[in-house]
C-alpha positions as CSV (number, residue, x, y, z in Angstrom):
1,M,-54.6,224.6,37.3
2,A,-51.5,226.3,38.4
3,H,-53.4,229.1,40.1
4,H,-55.4,226.5,42.0
5,L,-52.2,224.7,43.2
6,T,-50.6,228.0,44.2
7,F,-53.7,229.2,46.0
8,G,-53.8,225.9,47.9
9,A,-50.1,226.0,48.8
10,D,-50.6,229.7,50.0
11,L,-53.5,228.7,52.2
12,V,-51.4,225.9,53.8
13,F,-48.3,228.1,54.3
14,F,-50.2,231.1,55.6
15,G,-52.5,228.9,57.7
16,V,-49.4,227.4,59.5
17,L,-47.9,230.9,59.9
18,I,-51.1,232.3,61.5
19,A,-51.3,229.2,63.8
20,M,-47.6,229.7,64.9
21,V,-48.3,233.4,65.7
22,A,-51.5,232.5,67.6
23,A,-49.7,229.7,69.5
24,D,-46.9,232.1,70.5
25,R,-49.3,234.6,72.1
26,K,-48.6,234.9,75.8
27,D,-51.5,237.2,76.9
28,N,-54.7,238.8,75.7
29,K,-53.4,242.4,76.0
30,F,-53.0,244.5,72.9
31,A,-49.3,243.8,72.7
32,G,-50.1,240.0,72.5
33,L,-52.8,240.5,69.9
34,L,-50.9,242.9,67.6
35,P,-48.7,240.3,65.8
36,L,-51.7,238.0,65.3
37,T,-53.9,240.8,64.0
38,L,-51.2,241.9,61.7
39,A,-50.6,238.4,60.4
40,V,-54.2,237.8,59.7
41,T,-54.6,241.2,58.0
42,S,-51.5,240.7,55.9
43,V,-52.5,237.2,54.8
44,T,-55.9,238.5,53.8
45,L,-54.3,241.4,51.8
46,I,-51.8,239.1,50.1
47,M,-54.5,236.5,49.1
48,I,-56.6,239.1,47.2
49,D,-54.5,238.8,44.0
50,P,-54.4,234.9,43.9
51,M,-58.2,235.0,44.5
52,R,-58.6,237.4,41.5
53,H,-56.7,234.8,39.4
54,I,-59.0,232.0,40.5
55,L,-62.1,234.1,39.8
56,A,-60.7,235.0,36.4
57,D,-60.0,231.4,35.6
58,H,-63.6,230.6,36.2
59,G,-65.1,233.3,34.0
60,G,-65.3,236.0,36.6
61,V,-68.0,234.3,38.8
62,I,-69.0,237.6,40.6
63,C,-68.5,240.0,37.7
64,E,-67.4,240.0,34.1
65,E,-64.0,238.4,33.5
66,S,-62.7,241.5,31.7
67,R,-63.1,243.5,34.9
68,L,-60.7,241.2,36.7
69,A,-57.9,241.7,34.1
70,M,-54.6,242.9,35.5
71,Y,-53.7,244.9,32.5
72,E,-55.6,247.0,30.0
73,T,-54.7,248.8,26.7
74,V,-55.0,252.6,26.8
75,D,-54.1,254.5,23.6
76,G,-52.1,251.5,22.4
77,A,-50.1,251.2,25.6
78,V,-50.5,248.3,28.0
79,V,-51.0,249.6,31.6
80,L,-52.2,248.3,34.9
81,S,-56.0,248.3,35.1
82,P,-57.7,249.7,38.2
83,V,-58.0,246.2,39.5
84,G,-54.3,245.6,38.8
85,R,-53.3,248.7,40.6
86,W,-55.5,247.8,43.6
87,C,-54.1,244.2,43.7
88,R,-50.6,245.5,43.5
89,K,-51.2,247.9,46.4
90,T,-52.9,245.3,48.6
91,A,-50.0,242.8,48.0
92,V,-47.4,245.4,48.9
93,L,-49.3,246.5,52.0
94,G,-49.8,242.8,52.9
95,F,-46.1,241.9,52.7
96,V,-45.2,245.0,54.6
97,S,-47.7,244.1,57.3
98,L,-46.4,240.6,57.4
99,A,-42.8,241.9,57.8
100,V,-43.9,244.1,60.7
101,A,-45.7,241.2,62.3
102,A,-42.6,239.0,62.0
103,L,-40.3,241.7,63.4
104,Y,-42.7,242.4,66.3
105,R,-42.9,238.7,67.1
106,A,-39.1,238.4,67.0
107,G,-38.8,241.3,69.5
108,A,-37.0,243.6,67.1
109,F,-39.1,246.6,68.1
110,H,-38.3,245.9,71.8
111,R,-34.6,245.8,71.0
112,V,-34.7,249.0,69.0
113,A,-36.6,250.8,71.8
114,S,-34.2,249.5,74.4
115,W,-31.2,250.7,72.3
116,I,-32.8,254.1,71.9
117,F,-33.5,254.5,75.6
118,N,-30.0,253.3,76.5
119,L,-28.6,255.8,73.9
120,L,-30.5,258.6,75.4
121,G,-29.4,257.6,78.9
122,S,-32.9,257.1,80.3
123,Q,-34.4,253.9,81.5
124,P,-38.1,253.2,80.5
125,E,-40.5,251.7,83.0
126,M,-40.4,247.9,82.6
127,S,-44.2,247.8,82.3
128,T,-43.8,249.7,79.0
129,I,-40.9,247.6,77.6
130,Q,-40.3,244.1,78.9
131,N,-37.6,241.7,77.9
132,K,-39.6,238.9,76.3
133,T,-36.6,237.0,75.0
134,K,-35.1,236.0,78.4
135,G,-38.0,236.8,80.7
136,K,-35.9,239.2,82.9
137,T,-37.5,242.0,84.8
138,G,-34.3,244.0,85.1
139,E,-32.2,245.1,82.2
140,S,-33.2,245.1,78.6
141,A,-32.1,242.6,75.9
142,A,-29.8,245.2,74.3
143,C,-27.7,245.6,77.4
144,S,-27.9,242.1,79.0
145,N,-24.8,240.0,79.2
146,P,-25.0,236.4,77.8
């Protein structure tokens, strides 16, 4: 029962998150699709392990329940099973992708790029890096005055 409730709560939370990212898209260019693509991919990767739990709760459904086990005993030691290692890797990759999507949506990469260009003393073309936070076409967010 707990796995079902958690799975449902995850679907609601991640569904709202994807809707927020989709609603924030300003254009159909690659830069506008990147956060949405990362968010959808990360949610898919994160939801693999909860889905494994649901399948295991119902006797495996698509395979033997024992193949969905997170751990196995090898020579008397309890270790992650192949499915356990795979679920761990997908969850980590999913959370990293979600963090990258959130940072991109917040404009962190733009600010870092502006800071690097200012540090190097060169100004990038504004078509490459645009100030999305204030909508200016001149200076970058890192060097704008409030």
